[in-house]
N, C-alpha and C positions, 0 to 999 in steps of 0.2 A: 556867722552866722551861728557856728556850730558851738564857737565857745560860750556864745550868748544862751545858748539851749542848757550845755553843760552846768553853767553857772546858776541858772535857773532848777535844774534838778538836782545841782547840790545843794543849792537854796533849802528846797522843800525835804530834802533827805534831811538835811542840819534843824531844822523847824520840827518835822515831826521825833529825831534824835530827843529835843528837847521835851517836849510834849511827853515823852517813853521817862526820859528819865526825872521831869519832876511829878508826873502822876506815881511813878513809885515811888520817889521820895515823899509824898505827902502823905499814902494811904501805908506807907513803912512807920506811920506813928502810933505810937500810943493809943491816940483819941480817933483812928480812925479804922486802927484793926476792932477797937473796940466797941465801935458804931458796927463793924461789919457784921458782930453777931447777933445783932437785933433781929433783923430780917432773916438773918438764917434759922433762929431758936423760934420764932413768929410762927414763918412759914409751916417750920418742921410739926409746931404744937400745934399748930390748927391744919395739918392734915391728918395726923394723929389723931387729930377728934372725931375729923369728917368720914374717915376709914371705919373708928369705933361705932360712931351712930349709924351711918349710913351704906357701910362696905358690905354687908350678909341683903341688905333688901337691891342694891344693883346689880350685885352679883346673879343672882336669883330669878332677875329681869330674862337676862342674858346666856341662862346656863341651858346644858344640854336638854333639860325634862322640855325645856320649855320650846325648843324643835320640835320636841318629839311629837307636840301638841298640834303643829300645823300639819307635821304631816301625816296626823292620826284622820286630820279633817279628808282628805283626800285630794284631788284636782290635781292639776298644772303642777303648782307652786308645793305641794305636797312632793309631787313625783321629782319636783325642782330640787326640795331638801334632803331626800332620801338619799340623793350621788354623794358618795363618800370628798369626792372633792369642793364639794359647796359646802358640807359640815366644814369641813377644813378649815377654806376662805372665812364663813363666817366667825369659826371657835377663835382662830388665829387673830383675824383682825380684832376682836372685840379685845382679845388682852394686847396687842400693840397700839390700840386707840387706848384702853385703858392705861396702861402705864405713861404711853406718852403724856396722855392729858390728867394725869396726878403728879409728874414732872413739871407739864404749862404751871399749874393751878398754884405750887406750889412757888414756880417761879413769880406768877402774877402775886401773889400774898407780897412777899420778899420786896417785888418793887412798887406795891401800893406803901407799905413803910420805909421803902430807900425813898420814896416822894416825899415823905413830909420829912426831911432832912437834906432833898436837895437845897433848898434856899440857905441855909446855913454852912453847905459845904461850897454853895458857889461864891458865898459871899466872902467866907476866908481864904477860897484861892484867887479871887477877885483884888482884895484886898491887899496877898502876900506881893502878887506880880503884875497885877496889870492896870490897876488903877481905874477900870472903864466905867465909865456914867452908862449905868441903866435905866435912869429915868426919862420919859416915863416909863414905868412897867406895861406889859398889855395888862387889861381890863380880866379880872376874873371871868365875866363874860364870854370875851371872847374866847379863852382858854378854856374852857370848857365848851363852847362853841365847835370849836375845834377837837377835842376831842370824842363830842356825841358824835361828827361826821367820821372821823377815825371809826368809832365802832361799828357804822353804818356802813362804810365800806369793806370791813373786817366782816360783816354778818353776811354781805351779799357774793366777795369772797368764797368765804366758806362753803356757803351754798353751789356755790358754782364748783365746788373739791368735792363735794358731796359724793355724787354719783362713780368718783373714783377712791372710794376709802376700803372699798370692798376686797382691793386687788392689793394679794399679800409683796409685798416688798414696797409698789410703789406707793401705797399708801406712808408709808414712811415719810416719803419723801414732798406727797403731795399736803399732808399734813400741815407742813412745813411755812408751805405759803403764806394761807391765812394767821397764822401768828408771829411768822418775820414783820410783815405787814404790820399786824399791833405794835407786837414789840419795839419797834424801830421807830414809828409816827408817836406814839407812847411818852417815849425817854425822847425823841426830839421835841415833844412839846413842853414836856418835865422842864428838861434842861436850856431852852432855847427862851421860853417864858420868864428865868429867873438870870439868865446871861445876855439879852437883848431890851432895848428899848421898844413902845409899840408897833415903831415903823421896821427897824433888824429885824424883829418878830415877824411879820407878816413877811420879811424876803426870803427867812432861812426856812419856812414852812413854805414855801413855793420852790425854793431851792434845794429841800430835803438836807439843808443843812452843809451843804458841800460832798465831794467826792471823799476825804479826808472823814468826814462822818459817819458815810453811808457805808463806807468801807472797813471802818470799826464797828458800828454794828452790828455786819453780817457777822466778824470774827465774833464779836461777844455774845450774839445770840447762840451762836453754835456749842460757848460753852456754857450760855445757860443748861442746854441740855445734858451737861455731866452734872449727875445726882451730886449735890452737896457743896461742890467748886462753883457754880454759878450760884448759887445761895449767898455763898461767902465773900463771892467778887462785885455782888451790885456796888455796892457804896465806888470800890473802883473805875467802876464803871460809868459812873456819874463823874468822878473826880476825872477823869482822861477826857471824855465827850466834853466837860466843862471848860480843860483847858483849849479843847478844840476850838469851840465856838469863840471863849473868849479872845484867840489869839487872833483871830479872825477879825472880827467884829473892832478889834484895837487898833488894826495896820488899817484897816479899809478892806472893802471888796477890790 
């Protein structure tokens, strides 16, 4: 019994090592290194443009003089806002949330650009290693429906988290819950819709891509929070997760 468990464990480790080696080998080629600069450049240019055109307006809304307006009006809210620690919480939360949202926005832009490249990446990997038959692919309607449901759930999770956003330090963690969910589900939908036929696609959505896919998504999400690094490695994320699903699909559940 123990030898059987050890054999299964060693087999899983071997499979994961193969995926890591294949993914790195694919990523460290001229074509994919070159493609990796596309999401990075487009997201940075877009972010700079948004900051130039809207940065001052957004800052002025939450600036200290804006808080002073409410203080001057009197009442309980004014008294509450006049407290130094309340001012600190609001101001610090604004900067923390602002920086976080700027990073997330750049990642979203990079992910959108990468999404257009996913079919090409998956096709290359499938033909090179697996030759897995992905037809019939899920319909566009089914894919967009899954994306719509994901955004609705994301909004609900975000609304639930809002009361905790003004608590320093806690807001750093709580903000990641809805955005990780969005990152994880969208990248699953994007890759599964290109690596799976319509039936396996439904199974992948139901099972969340499996434990390997989920674990890798957690690690990749953490990496996306590192400025520039997460933007540049978007292509690698797709390569690695495509290997995970294609290997699983080609060997069966």
